[in-house]
C-alpha positions as CSV (number, residue, x, y, z in Angstrom):
1,M,0.0,0.0,0.0
2,E,2.8,2.4,0.9
3,L,4.8,1.5,-2.1
4,T,1.8,2.1,-4.3
5,T,1.3,5.6,-2.8
6,L,5.0,6.5,-3.4
7,S,5.3,5.2,-6.9
8,P,4.1,8.2,-8.8
9,V,6.4,10.5,-6.8
10,F,9.3,8.1,-7.4
11,V,8.6,8.1,-11.1
12,F,8.3,11.8,-11.4
13,L,11.5,12.4,-9.6
14,S,13.3,9.8,-11.8
15,L,12.0,11.5,-15.0
16,L,13.0,14.8,-13.8
17,G,16.5,13.6,-12.9
18,I,17.2,12.1,-16.4
19,P,17.5,15.5,-18.3
20,L,19.5,17.0,-15.3
21,L,22.0,13.9,-15.4
22,Y,22.1,14.4,-19.2
23,L,22.9,18.0,-19.0
24,L,25.6,17.3,-16.3
25,W,27.1,14.6,-18.6
26,R,27.2,17.0,-21.6
27,K,29.0,19.6,-19.5
28,T,31.7,17.3,-18.1
29,A,31.9,14.6,-20.8
30,K,35.3,14.1,-22.3
31,S,36.3,11.8,-25.3
32,P,38.5,8.8,-24.3
33,S,41.6,10.8,-25.3
34,G,40.6,13.5,-22.9
35,A,39.8,16.0,-25.5
36,P,36.8,18.3,-24.7
37,A,33.3,17.7,-25.8
38,A,32.3,18.7,-29.3
39,P,31.4,22.5,-29.6
40,P,27.8,23.4,-29.4
41,P,25.7,24.2,-32.5
42,P,25.2,27.9,-33.3
43,P,22.2,29.6,-31.5
44,G,19.0,30.4,-33.2
45,P,15.2,30.8,-32.8
46,T,13.4,27.7,-31.7
47,P,12.1,26.0,-34.9
48,Y,8.3,25.1,-35.3
49,P,7.6,21.5,-35.9
50,L,8.0,20.4,-39.7
51,I,8.3,24.0,-41.0
52,G,11.1,25.0,-38.8
53,N,12.0,28.8,-38.8
54,I,10.1,29.8,-42.0
55,P,7.5,31.8,-40.0
56,D,10.4,33.8,-38.3
57,L,11.5,34.9,-41.8
58,L,8.0,35.7,-42.9
59,R,7.6,38.2,-40.0
60,G,10.7,40.1,-40.7
61,G,10.1,41.6,-44.0
62,E,12.5,41.3,-47.0
63,L,14.8,38.3,-46.4
64,H,18.1,40.1,-46.0
65,R,16.4,42.4,-43.4
66,A,14.7,39.4,-41.8
67,L,18.0,37.6,-41.3
68,A,19.8,40.7,-40.0
69,G,17.0,41.2,-37.5
70,L,17.3,37.7,-36.1
71,A,21.2,38.0,-36.1
72,A,20.8,41.0,-33.8
73,S,19.2,38.7,-31.3
74,Y,21.1,35.4,-31.9
75,G,24.5,36.5,-33.0
76,P,26.7,36.7,-36.3
77,V,26.7,32.9,-36.6
78,M,23.1,31.8,-36.5
79,L,21.4,28.4,-37.1
80,L,18.0,28.2,-38.8
81,R,15.9,25.2,-39.8
82,L,14.1,25.9,-43.0
83,G,11.8,23.0,-43.4
84,M,14.2,20.0,-43.5
85,A,17.2,22.2,-44.5
86,T,19.8,23.2,-42.0
87,T,20.9,26.8,-42.8
88,V,23.8,28.7,-41.1
89,V,23.7,32.5,-41.5
90,L,26.8,34.6,-41.2
91,S,26.4,38.4,-40.5
92,S,29.7,39.9,-39.4
93,P,33.0,40.6,-41.0
94,D,34.8,38.2,-38.7
95,A,32.5,35.4,-39.4
96,A,32.8,36.1,-43.1
97,H,36.5,36.0,-42.9
98,E,36.6,32.7,-41.0
99,A,34.2,31.2,-43.6
100,L,35.7,32.5,-46.8
101,H,39.4,32.5,-45.9
102,K,40.3,30.3,-42.9
103,K,37.8,27.6,-43.6
104,D,37.3,28.1,-47.3
105,G,38.4,24.6,-48.3
106,A,35.4,23.2,-46.4
107,I,32.9,25.9,-47.2
108,S,33.6,27.0,-50.8
109,S,31.2,24.4,-52.3
110,R,27.9,25.5,-53.6
111,W,24.5,24.7,-52.3
112,V,22.6,24.4,-55.6
113,P,18.8,25.4,-55.5
114,D,16.4,23.0,-57.1
115,N,15.6,25.5,-60.0
116,A,19.2,25.4,-61.1
117,N,18.9,21.7,-61.7
118,V,17.5,22.2,-65.3
119,L,18.9,21.2,-68.7
120,G,22.1,19.8,-66.9
121,H,23.3,23.5,-66.6
122,Q,24.3,22.9,-63.0
123,E,26.8,20.3,-64.2
124,I,28.5,22.7,-66.5
125,S,28.0,26.1,-64.8
126,M,30.8,28.1,-63.2
127,A,28.1,29.6,-60.7
128,W,27.0,26.2,-59.4
129,L,29.9,23.7,-59.9
130,P,31.7,22.8,-56.7
131,S,35.2,24.4,-56.3
132,S,36.7,21.0,-56.0
133,S,35.6,20.1,-59.6
134,P,38.4,20.1,-62.3
135,L,35.8,21.5,-64.6
136,W,35.1,24.5,-62.4
137,K,38.7,25.2,-62.1
138,H,39.1,25.0,-65.9
139,I,36.1,27.3,-66.6
140,R,37.2,29.8,-63.9
141,T,40.7,29.8,-65.4
142,L,39.2,30.6,-68.9
143,A,37.2,33.4,-67.5
144,S,40.2,34.9,-65.8
145,T,42.7,34.5,-68.6
146,L,40.5,35.0,-71.7
147,L,38.1,37.8,-70.7
148,F,38.9,39.6,-67.5
149,T,42.5,40.6,-68.3
150,S,44.0,44.0,-68.6
151,R,44.9,43.2,-72.2
152,R,41.4,42.3,-73.1
153,L,39.7,45.1,-71.2
154,G,42.2,47.5,-72.8
155,A,41.4,46.3,-76.3
156,S,37.7,46.9,-75.8
157,R,37.9,50.4,-74.2
158,G,37.0,52.3,-77.4
159,I,33.8,50.2,-77.6
160,R,32.8,51.0,-74.1
161,E,33.5,54.8,-74.5
162,R,31.4,54.8,-77.7
163,K,28.6,53.0,-76.0
164,A,28.7,55.5,-73.1
165,R,28.5,58.5,-75.7
166,E,25.6,56.7,-77.3
167,L,23.7,56.4,-74.0
168,V,24.3,60.1,-73.3
169,E,23.0,60.9,-76.9
170,H,19.8,58.7,-76.3
171,L,19.2,60.4,-72.9
172,G,20.1,63.8,-74.2
173,A,17.4,63.4,-77.0
174,R,14.9,63.3,-74.1
175,S,16.3,66.5,-72.5
176,G,13.6,68.4,-70.5
177,R,10.9,66.1,-71.6
178,R,9.0,63.5,-69.5
179,P,10.9,61.4,-67.0
180,V,12.8,58.3,-68.2
181,R,13.1,55.1,-66.4
182,V,16.7,55.3,-65.5
183,G,17.4,51.5,-65.0
184,L,15.9,50.6,-68.3
185,A,18.0,53.2,-70.3
186,V,21.2,52.0,-68.6
187,F,20.4,48.3,-69.1
188,G,20.4,48.6,-72.9
189,S,23.7,50.2,-72.9
190,V,25.3,47.9,-70.5
191,L,24.0,44.9,-72.4
192,N,25.7,46.3,-75.5
193,F,28.9,46.9,-73.6
194,I,29.0,43.3,-72.6
195,S,27.8,41.7,-75.9
196,N,30.4,43.8,-77.8
197,V,33.2,42.6,-75.5
198,F,31.9,39.0,-75.8
199,F,31.0,38.6,-79.4
200,S,31.3,42.1,-81.1
201,E,27.6,42.7,-81.7
202,D,25.0,45.0,-80.3
203,V,22.1,43.0,-78.8
204,V,19.5,45.8,-78.5
205,E,18.7,49.3,-79.6
206,V,18.6,51.6,-76.6
207,G,15.0,52.5,-75.9
208,S,13.5,49.8,-78.1
209,E,10.9,47.2,-77.3
210,K,13.5,44.4,-77.7
211,E,15.5,46.0,-75.0
212,Q,12.6,45.8,-72.6
213,E,11.9,42.2,-73.5
214,F,15.6,41.3,-72.8
215,Q,15.6,43.2,-69.6
216,E,12.5,41.3,-68.4
217,L,14.0,38.0,-69.4
218,I,17.1,38.6,-67.5
219,A,15.5,40.1,-64.5
220,D,13.1,37.2,-64.3
221,S,16.0,34.7,-64.7
222,V,17.8,36.4,-61.8
223,A,14.6,36.6,-59.7
224,E,13.9,32.9,-60.1
225,T,17.1,32.0,-58.4
226,A,15.9,33.5,-55.1
227,K,12.3,32.8,-55.0
228,P,11.1,30.5,-52.2
229,N,10.7,26.9,-53.4
230,I,9.0,24.1,-51.6
231,S,11.7,21.8,-53.1
232,D,14.4,23.6,-51.3
233,F,12.7,23.2,-48.0
234,F,11.6,19.6,-48.4
235,P,14.0,17.9,-51.0
236,F,11.9,14.7,-51.1
237,L,9.2,16.7,-52.9
238,A,11.6,18.1,-55.6
239,A,10.4,15.6,-58.3
240,L,6.8,17.2,-58.0
241,D,8.1,20.8,-58.6
242,L,5.2,22.1,-56.6
243,S,6.3,25.7,-56.8
244,R,6.8,25.3,-60.6
245,R,10.3,27.0,-60.2
246,R,12.1,24.4,-62.2
247,R,9.8,24.7,-65.1
248,S,10.0,28.5,-65.3
249,A,13.9,28.4,-64.9
250,A,14.1,25.9,-67.8
251,R,11.9,28.0,-70.0
252,N,14.2,31.0,-69.5
253,L,17.5,29.0,-69.9
254,K,16.2,27.5,-73.1
255,R,15.8,31.1,-74.5
256,F,19.4,32.0,-73.6
257,Y,20.7,28.7,-75.1
258,S,18.8,29.3,-78.3
259,F,20.2,32.9,-78.3
260,F,23.9,31.9,-77.9
261,D,23.5,29.0,-80.3
262,D,22.5,31.6,-83.0
263,V,25.5,33.8,-82.0
264,I,27.8,30.8,-82.4
265,D,26.4,29.6,-85.6
266,R,26.7,33.1,-87.2
267,R,30.3,33.4,-86.3
268,L,31.1,29.9,-87.4
269,N,29.3,30.6,-90.8
270,S,30.8,33.9,-91.3
271,G,34.4,33.0,-91.0
272,D,35.0,36.4,-89.2
273,K,37.6,36.6,-86.5
274,P,37.3,40.0,-84.6
275,G,39.5,38.8,-81.8
276,D,37.0,38.8,-79.1
277,L,36.0,36.4,-76.3
278,L,34.0,34.1,-78.6
279,D,36.9,33.8,-81.0
280,S,39.1,32.7,-78.2
281,L,36.5,30.0,-77.0
282,L,35.9,28.8,-80.5
283,D,39.7,28.4,-81.0
284,L,39.7,26.0,-78.0
285,H,36.6,24.4,-79.4
286,A,38.4,23.7,-82.7
287,K,41.3,22.1,-80.8
288,S,38.8,19.8,-78.7
289,Q,39.7,21.6,-75.6
290,L,36.3,23.1,-75.0
291,E,32.8,21.6,-75.8
292,R,30.2,23.8,-77.3
293,P,27.7,23.4,-74.4
294,L,30.4,24.8,-72.0
295,I,30.8,28.0,-74.2
296,R,27.1,28.4,-74.2
297,A,26.8,28.0,-70.4
298,L,29.7,30.3,-69.7
299,M,28.5,33.1,-71.9
300,T,24.9,32.6,-70.3
301,D,26.2,33.0,-66.8
302,L,28.5,36.0,-67.5
303,F,25.9,37.7,-69.6
304,I,23.0,37.4,-67.0
305,A,25.1,38.3,-64.0
306,G,27.2,41.1,-65.6
307,S,24.3,43.0,-67.1
308,H,21.8,42.9,-64.3
309,T,24.2,43.6,-61.3
310,T,25.8,46.5,-63.3
311,T,22.5,48.2,-64.2
312,T,21.1,47.9,-60.6
313,T,24.3,49.4,-59.2
314,V,24.2,52.4,-61.5
315,E,20.4,52.9,-60.8
316,W,21.1,52.6,-57.0
317,A,23.8,55.3,-57.3
318,M,21.7,57.7,-59.3
319,A,18.8,57.2,-56.7
320,E,21.2,58.1,-53.8
321,L,22.7,61.1,-55.6
322,L,19.2,62.5,-56.5
323,R,18.2,62.0,-53.0
324,N,21.3,63.8,-51.8
325,P,21.8,66.9,-54.2
326,S,25.0,68.1,-52.4
327,K,26.7,64.8,-53.1
328,M,25.6,65.0,-56.9
329,A,27.1,68.5,-57.0
330,K,30.3,67.3,-55.4
331,L,30.5,64.6,-58.0
332,R,29.7,66.8,-61.0
333,A,32.4,69.2,-59.8
334,E,35.1,66.5,-59.8
335,L,34.0,65.2,-63.2
336,N,34.0,68.9,-64.6
337,E,37.5,69.5,-63.3
338,A,38.8,66.1,-64.9
339,F,37.2,66.5,-68.2
340,G,36.1,70.0,-68.6
341,K,32.6,71.2,-68.9
342,G,31.1,69.5,-71.8
343,G,34.1,67.3,-72.5
344,A,33.9,63.5,-73.1
345,V,34.6,61.1,-70.4
346,E,37.8,59.1,-70.6
347,E,37.8,55.7,-69.1
348,D,41.5,55.7,-68.2
349,K,41.2,58.7,-65.9
350,L,38.3,57.3,-63.8
351,A,40.3,55.2,-61.4
352,S,42.0,58.4,-60.3
353,L,38.9,60.3,-59.3
354,P,38.6,59.7,-55.6
355,Y,35.0,61.0,-55.2
356,L,33.6,59.0,-58.0
357,Q,35.1,55.8,-56.7
358,A,33.7,56.6,-53.2
359,V,30.2,57.0,-54.5
360,I,30.3,53.8,-56.2
361,K,31.8,52.0,-53.1
362,E,29.2,53.6,-50.7
363,T,26.4,52.6,-53.1
364,M,27.6,49.0,-53.0
365,R,28.1,49.1,-49.3
366,L,24.5,50.2,-48.6
367,H,22.9,48.2,-51.5
368,A,25.0,45.0,-51.9
369,P,24.5,43.9,-55.5
370,A,24.0,40.3,-54.2
371,P,22.7,40.7,-50.6
372,L,23.3,37.1,-49.6
373,L,25.9,36.3,-52.2
374,L,25.4,32.8,-53.7
375,P,24.9,30.0,-51.1
376,H,27.8,28.0,-49.9
377,Q,27.7,24.5,-48.5
378,V,29.8,22.7,-45.9
379,S,31.4,19.8,-47.5
380,E,33.6,18.4,-44.6
381,P,32.7,17.0,-41.1
382,G,34.1,18.8,-38.1
383,V,33.8,22.4,-39.3
384,T,33.5,25.1,-36.7
385,L,32.7,28.8,-37.1
386,G,32.7,31.3,-34.3
387,G,33.4,28.4,-32.0
388,F,30.1,26.6,-33.0
389,S,29.9,23.3,-34.7
390,I,28.5,23.4,-38.3
391,P,26.9,20.3,-39.6
392,N,28.3,18.7,-42.8
393,G,26.0,19.5,-45.7
394,A,24.6,22.6,-44.1
395,R,23.8,25.6,-46.3
396,V,25.8,28.7,-45.6
397,L,24.4,32.2,-46.3
398,I,26.6,35.2,-46.0
399,N,24.5,38.4,-45.4
400,A,26.6,40.8,-47.3
401,W,23.9,43.5,-46.9
402,A,24.2,43.2,-43.0
403,I,27.9,43.3,-43.1
404,G,27.9,46.4,-45.1
405,R,25.8,48.2,-42.4
406,D,27.5,46.6,-39.3
407,P,27.7,49.5,-36.8
408,A,31.0,48.1,-35.4
409,A,32.5,48.5,-38.8
410,W,30.7,51.5,-40.2
411,S,29.9,54.0,-37.5
412,P,28.9,56.8,-37.4
413,E,25.6,56.5,-39.1
414,P,25.9,53.2,-41.0
415,E,22.5,53.7,-42.6
416,A,23.5,57.0,-44.1
417,F,24.7,57.5,-47.7
418,S,28.2,59.2,-47.1
419,P,30.8,58.6,-49.8
420,E,33.2,60.6,-47.7
421,R,33.7,57.6,-45.4
422,F,35.8,56.0,-48.3
423,L,38.0,59.0,-49.0
424,D,40.5,58.0,-46.3
425,R,39.6,54.4,-45.9
426,E,41.4,51.4,-47.4
427,A,38.7,49.2,-49.0
428,D,39.0,47.5,-52.5
429,Y,36.6,45.5,-54.5
430,W,38.4,42.2,-54.1
431,G,37.1,41.2,-50.7
432,R,40.4,41.7,-48.9
433,T,38.7,43.9,-46.3
434,L,35.7,41.7,-45.2
435,E,33.5,44.6,-43.9
436,F,33.1,45.4,-47.7
437,I,32.4,42.4,-49.8
438,P,30.0,43.4,-52.7
439,F,31.5,40.7,-55.0
440,G,32.1,38.1,-52.3
441,S,35.7,37.0,-51.3
442,G,37.9,34.1,-51.5
443,R,37.9,31.4,-54.2
444,R,34.3,31.9,-54.9
445,A,34.4,35.7,-55.4
446,C,32.8,37.0,-58.6
447,P,35.3,36.5,-61.6
448,G,33.8,39.5,-63.3
449,I,35.1,42.2,-60.8
450,P,37.6,43.8,-63.4
451,L,34.7,44.3,-65.9
452,A,32.3,45.6,-63.3
453,V,34.7,48.2,-61.8
454,T,35.4,49.4,-65.3
455,V,31.9,49.7,-66.6
456,V,30.1,51.0,-63.6
457,P,32.1,54.2,-63.2
458,L,32.2,54.8,-66.9
459,V,28.3,54.7,-67.2
460,L,27.8,56.7,-64.0
461,A,30.4,59.3,-64.8
462,A,29.1,59.7,-68.4
463,M,25.5,60.3,-67.1
464,V,26.4,62.6,-64.4
465,H,28.9,64.7,-66.3
466,S,27.1,65.2,-69.7
467,L,23.6,65.7,-68.2
468,E,21.9,67.4,-65.3
469,W,19.2,65.3,-63.6
470,R,16.0,66.7,-62.2
471,L,13.2,64.8,-60.4
472,P,9.8,64.5,-61.8
473,E,7.5,67.6,-61.2
474,G,6.3,67.7,-57.7
475,M,9.0,65.6,-56.2
476,A,11.5,66.6,-53.6
477,P,14.9,64.9,-53.0
478,G,13.6,63.2,-49.8
479,D,10.8,61.7,-51.9
480,V,13.2,59.4,-53.9
481,D,12.2,56.0,-52.7
482,V,15.2,53.8,-51.7
483,T,13.2,50.9,-50.5
484,D,14.7,47.7,-51.7
485,R,13.3,44.3,-52.9
486,F,15.1,41.2,-52.1
487,G,16.4,38.9,-54.9
488,A,19.6,37.2,-56.0
489,V,20.4,40.8,-57.0
490,L,19.0,43.7,-54.7
491,E,16.8,45.9,-56.7
492,L,14.9,49.2,-56.0
493,A,11.3,48.2,-55.1
494,T,10.2,51.3,-57.1
495,P,11.9,51.9,-60.4
496,L,13.8,55.2,-60.5
497,W,12.3,57.9,-62.8
498,A,14.2,61.2,-63.6
499,V,14.4,63.9,-66.2
500,P,17.8,64.3,-68.0
501,V,18.6,67.9,-69.1
502,R,21.4,68.8,-71.3
503,D,23.7,71.6,-69.8
């Protein structure tokens, strides 16, 4: 009778003791060799059953901001469960440095979203191949030695300057008239910059209907990369493509493949050899050193990434300058001094204009072209970041947007547009200073940096030097909307409209 009465109490105390004993064991446990217990996993919000931390992201607004908000509570190395996917988010310069440099061998693989698994593109794409792949190393070497060299860029300087003049002439023809959509006008010129470097042809006529069609195709292709996809949260459902992302991505990719097949066929049939990138690639193809699908995939990757990020960066810079008239005036004064009022912008002088370079860097700091870069993946067991254990196979997101606004690195006023902060600060585009990584860093940094840092200053300088810019009637500088919209490339939520006026 007494035993029966005490049994529930005994059972309760026993059950209570089990977790206490477990916690004590975890704290004091040692491996047989005497080594300390494994590091703990990173902190993070408690996941919901099945769906994990997806609701935490939905409550936080745009994804890059939601992740930054959670990191403010849980730290710069944070663990999230997104459906069945383990995701680690890095949000500080120190965390990025450890991942991209100290541990880059274990974290430089790519996590490939489901919608990239179409038409076999992920198996031949420089963007998605693992860095351990001999094919990735081969393609990366081709990009670095055939395209983004000082000799190649120097040879195409005249083309870029001519395209910049054509852009100014197109905008000047609209002088004082209705506002123009700045990003769309810039896009056509940038697209022709890149197409002429790659294969010596204009792709669109600036201001044409075809320009808008191309812009929409490229924007949609970039947007698809970052859209939520049930298959990425629950990989066992991938075969069903419930979000229809793979179908949409395949449709866009087919259009690019068809476009570049036509370009390649025209060149082969014409027998012309203008000495551009396509010539170099076809020479390798003729020697059986490069297959045609690889040429098509490489040009697709570079074409999409180069045109979209360059265009959005120029549009962001113009939005910030129109919002801050004193900064616009300061930049125009520097350009007038360098080139004379009404003189043509010369590309070789742009690198020596400190305020122009500061405006571009400050634009990229505040509005990182790729806010979360491309996702990495842990490829080895036993990896630690910030003292925390990172599971093998985990996805790793690096919040470049949050790093660019880190108060510890960018005070005072890290949210303010202030190019002056770069006038006496060492920071380049190559990711050597980890508080400024608009193009990433380490072995997976963007290979197109040399082209980007040539084209962006040229386009922006030509537009600001040759034209005065006014806001649409009734708008004040403070009305310029710099709200952003998350995507693989960070865009203005509301496209920028402004009125170009010839001096």
